[in-house]
C-alpha positions in Angstrom: 236.0 -177.8 -115.2 233.0 -179.9 -114.2 233.8 -179.3 -110.6 233.8 -175.6 -111.1 230.4 -175.6 -112.8 229.0 -177.9 -110.1 230.3 -175.6 -107.3 228.9 -172.5 -109.2 225.4 -174.1 -109.3 225.5 -175.0 -105.6 226.6 -171.4 -104.8 223.7 -169.9 -106.9 221.2 -172.3 -105.2 222.3 -171.3 -101.7 222.0 -167.6 -102.6 218.5 -168.2 -103.9 217.5 -169.8 -100.6 219.0 -167.0 -98.7 216.9 -164.5 -100.6 213.6 -166.3 -99.9 210.8 -163.6 -99.4 209.3 -163.2 -96.0 205.6 -164.1 -95.9 203.3 -161.1 -96.2 201.0 -160.5 -93.2 197.4 -161.6 -93.8 194.8 -158.9 -93.5 192.3 -159.9 -90.9 188.7 -159.4 -92.1 186.4 -157.5 -89.8 184.1 -159.7 -87.8 180.7 -160.1 -89.4 177.8 -158.9 -87.2 174.4 -160.4 -87.9 171.8 -157.8 -87.1 168.7 -159.2 -85.5 165.7 -159.6 -87.9 163.1 -157.0 -87.4 160.1 -158.5 -85.7 156.7 -157.6 -87.0 154.9 -155.5 -84.5 152.0 -157.5 -83.1 148.9 -156.4 -81.3 146.9 -158.3 -78.7 143.3 -159.1 -77.9 141.4 -156.0 -76.7 140.4 -156.0 -73.0 137.8 -153.5 -72.0 138.2 -153.8 -68.3 135.8 -152.6 -65.6 135.3 -149.1 -66.9 133.7 -149.0 -70.3 133.6 -145.2 -70.4 137.4 -145.0 -70.1 137.8 -147.6 -72.9 135.5 -145.7 -75.2 137.3 -142.4 -74.7 138.3 -140.9 -78.0 136.8 -139.9 -81.3 134.3 -142.1 -83.1 132.8 -141.6 -86.6 129.4 -142.8 -87.7 129.2 -145.5 -90.4 126.2 -145.8 -92.7 125.5 -147.5 -96.0 124.9 -144.2 -97.7 127.9 -142.4 -99.0 126.2 -139.0 -98.4 126.0 -139.6 -94.7 128.8 -142.0 -94.0 131.4 -140.4 -91.7 129.2 -137.3 -91.3 128.7 -137.4 -87.5 131.5 -137.3 -85.0 131.2 -138.5 -81.4 133.8 -137.4 -78.8 133.9 -139.3 -75.5 135.9 -137.9 -72.6 136.8 -140.7 -70.2 137.8 -138.4 -67.4 134.9 -136.0 -67.5 132.6 -138.9 -68.5 130.9 -136.9 -71.1 130.0 -137.3 -74.8 129.8 -134.7 -77.4 128.0 -135.5 -80.7 128.7 -133.1 -83.6 126.8 -132.9 -86.9 128.2 -131.7 -90.2 126.5 -128.3 -89.8 128.4 -128.0 -86.4 125.2 -128.4 -84.4 125.9 -130.5 -81.3 124.9 -131.8 -77.9 126.9 -132.5 -74.8 125.8 -135.1 -72.3 127.0 -136.7 -69.1 127.4 -140.5 -69.3 125.9 -142.6 -66.5 126.2 -146.4 -66.7 123.1 -148.5 -66.3 121.9 -152.1 -66.9 119.8 -153.1 -69.9 118.2 -155.9 -67.8 118.1 -157.2 -64.3 120.7 -159.9 -64.5 124.4 -160.0 -63.3 125.6 -160.7 -66.8 124.1 -157.5 -68.1 125.6 -155.2 -65.5 126.6 -151.8 -66.9 125.9 -152.9 -70.4 124.1 -149.6 -71.2 124.6 -145.9 -70.8 122.3 -143.0 -70.0 123.1 -139.8 -72.0 122.0 -136.9 -69.8 122.1 -133.8 -72.1 123.5 -130.7 -70.4 124.4 -128.5 -73.3 123.2 -128.1 -76.9 123.6 -125.7 -79.8 121.0 -123.0 -80.3 119.4 -124.9 -83.2 118.1 -127.5 -80.7 117.3 -125.2 -77.7 115.4 -122.7 -80.0 113.4 -125.6 -81.4 112.8 -127.6 -78.2 113.3 -125.1 -75.4 114.8 -125.8 -72.1 117.0 -128.9 -71.7 115.1 -131.4 -69.5 115.0 -135.1 -68.9 113.1 -135.6 -72.1 116.3 -135.0 -74.0 117.9 -138.1 -72.4 118.8 -141.3 -74.3 119.1 -144.8 -72.8 121.6 -146.5 -75.0 122.6 -150.2 -75.0 126.1 -150.6 -76.4 127.9 -153.4 -78.2 131.7 -153.2 -78.7 134.1 -155.2 -80.9 137.6 -154.8 -82.3 139.2 -156.0 -85.6 142.8 -155.2 -86.7 143.1 -151.3 -86.5 139.5 -150.4 -85.7 137.1 -150.6 -82.8 133.4 -150.9 -83.6 130.6 -149.5 -81.4 126.9 -150.0 -81.8 124.6 -147.7 -79.9 120.9 -148.7 -79.6 118.0 -147.0 -77.9 116.7 -149.3 -75.3 113.1 -148.1 -75.3 110.5 -148.2 -78.0 110.6 -144.4 -78.5 113.2 -141.9 -79.7 114.8 -138.9 -78.0 116.1 -135.6 -79.4 119.5 -137.2 -79.6 118.1 -140.1 -81.7 115.9 -138.4 -84.3 117.7 -135.0 -84.4 121.4 -135.4 -83.7 122.0 -139.0 -84.8 119.8 -138.8 -87.8 116.9 -141.1 -86.8 116.1 -144.1 -89.1 118.1 -142.7 -92.0 121.4 -143.5 -90.3 120.4 -146.7 -88.5 122.3 -149.7 -89.7 120.5 -153.1 -89.2 119.6 -154.0 -85.6 118.0 -150.6 -84.9 121.3 -149.0 -83.9 123.9 -146.5 -85.0 127.3 -147.8 -85.9 130.5 -146.0 -85.0 134.2 -146.8 -85.7 137.4 -145.6 -84.1 140.9 -146.0 -85.6 143.4 -147.7 -83.3 147.1 -148.9 -83.6 146.5 -152.4 -82.2 146.7 -154.5 -85.4 145.2 -157.6 -83.8 144.4 -160.0 -85.3 146.8 -160.2 -88.2 145.8 -162.3 -91.2 147.8 -165.2 -89.8 146.4 -164.8 -86.4 142.9 -164.5 -87.8 143.3 -167.7 -89.7 144.7 -169.6 -86.7 142.3 -168.3 -84.1 138.9 -168.0 -85.8 136.5 -170.7 -84.7 136.5 -173.9 -86.7 134.3 -177.0 -86.6 132.0 -175.0 -84.4 128.4 -173.7 -84.0 127.9 -170.5 -82.0 126.0 -167.3 -81.6 127.8 -164.3 -83.1 127.4 -160.6 -83.5 127.7 -159.8 -87.2 129.4 -156.5 -87.9 129.5 -156.8 -91.7 128.5 -159.3 -94.4 128.8 -160.0 -98.1 131.3 -162.4 -99.7 133.0 -162.4 -96.3 131.7 -161.9 -92.7 133.0 -160.0 -89.7 131.8 -162.1 -86.7 132.3 -161.7 -83.0 131.4 -164.8 -80.9 129.0 -164.1 -78.1 127.0 -165.9 -75.4 123.3 -165.3 -74.9 120.8 -165.4 -72.1 117.9 -167.4 -73.4 114.6 -167.3 -71.4 110.9 -166.6 -71.5 109.9 -163.0 -70.8 106.6 -161.3 -70.3 106.7 -157.7 -71.2 102.9 -157.2 -71.3 100.2 -159.1 -69.4 99.5 -162.3 -71.2 102.2 -161.8 -73.9 105.1 -164.2 -73.0 107.7 -165.0 -75.6 111.3 -166.5 -75.7 114.1 -164.0 -75.9 117.8 -163.9 -76.4 120.1 -161.2 -74.8 123.7 -160.8 -75.8 126.4 -161.1 -73.2 130.2 -161.6 -73.6 131.4 -165.1 -74.1 134.0 -164.8 -71.3 137.0 -165.9 -73.3 140.3 -164.0 -74.0 138.7 -163.1 -77.4 135.4 -161.8 -76.1 135.9 -158.4 -77.7 137.7 -159.7 -80.9 136.0 -159.7 -84.3 137.3 -162.3 -86.7 137.0 -162.2 -90.5 135.5 -165.3 -92.2 135.3 -166.5 -95.8 137.9 -164.2 -97.4 140.6 -161.6 -96.8 138.6 -158.6 -98.0 136.3 -156.7 -95.7 132.6 -157.0 -96.4 131.0 -154.0 -98.0 127.6 -154.3 -96.3 127.8 -153.0 -92.7 124.4 -154.4 -91.6 124.6 -155.6 -88.0 122.6 -158.3 -86.3 122.7 -161.3 -84.0 123.2 -164.6 -85.9 123.8 -168.3 -85.4 126.8 -169.6 -87.2 128.2 -172.9 -88.3 131.9 -173.3 -89.3 133.6 -176.2 -91.0 137.1 -177.6 -90.5 138.6 -174.8 -92.5 136.7 -172.1 -90.7 134.4 -171.4 -93.5 131.3 -169.8 -92.0 127.6 -170.2 -92.8 124.9 -168.1 -91.2 122.2 -170.6 -90.4 119.9 -168.2 -88.6 119.4 -164.5 -88.1 117.5 -163.2 -85.1 115.1 -160.2 -85.2 115.6 -157.5 -82.6 112.4 -156.8 -80.7 113.4 -154.0 -78.3 114.6 -153.4 -74.8 117.9 -155.1 -75.6 116.3 -158.4 -76.5 116.0 -160.6 -79.7 113.2 -162.9 -80.6 114.5 -166.5 -80.0 112.0 -168.1 -82.3 
């Protein structure tokens, strides 16, 4: 009897082994594809090149410290035709040809100014002043800088008088911002410098001349070089002057933000001397008075 039971157990065990389930196929998972991280679009330092008129081509809007006049005057520059059209809120306008000129007889100031030769004007101006002649012309020194998504342009009459463009179209002294000039801005898509680039590239542990485009709790400063010399404009009246010229670096046209991340609210412009510490905190140690003809008083 025991043999029968033992044989029966062996038989059942062999049957169980014979019925062993075949392994199920393993489903292969789809290969995981890592998408490349989106790179932040970065701009680059602005380079004006040899043709300032082509660079300035586009639409510019006046900036003033008065909310009633801020943004009220539009300037359209055509780089191909080399013309400028200045339009007032009442739609009065002038159209002028642009002719490059020098503010001073020095290689460093070559083509740093423009002559606006008026060739067309709305009837408001022709009825008031008559035929368009050379007396309508303006001789404008320009200063250009760029910060993030804006280009900045200062236009300043070189002489000690004012033309029809100055006191009629641009609004004379009421719209002048600091430095005896009119400030314009243009929107761009450049984006340089980002906050990180601004922090890394702004000048630290340094002392330099700068053009100040805005001030307050923070500063918008563009490093510049100067021509420093003695000039005699009138017989027996010699004095020391400073004339702004590009500093010749990759960032000649770049404005950097100092002492904060918010833009300054005061758009007053001027030439200044700046000291910065190891962290790039800026202190304006001297501000220079504009005296005319493109020059500042160095004293």
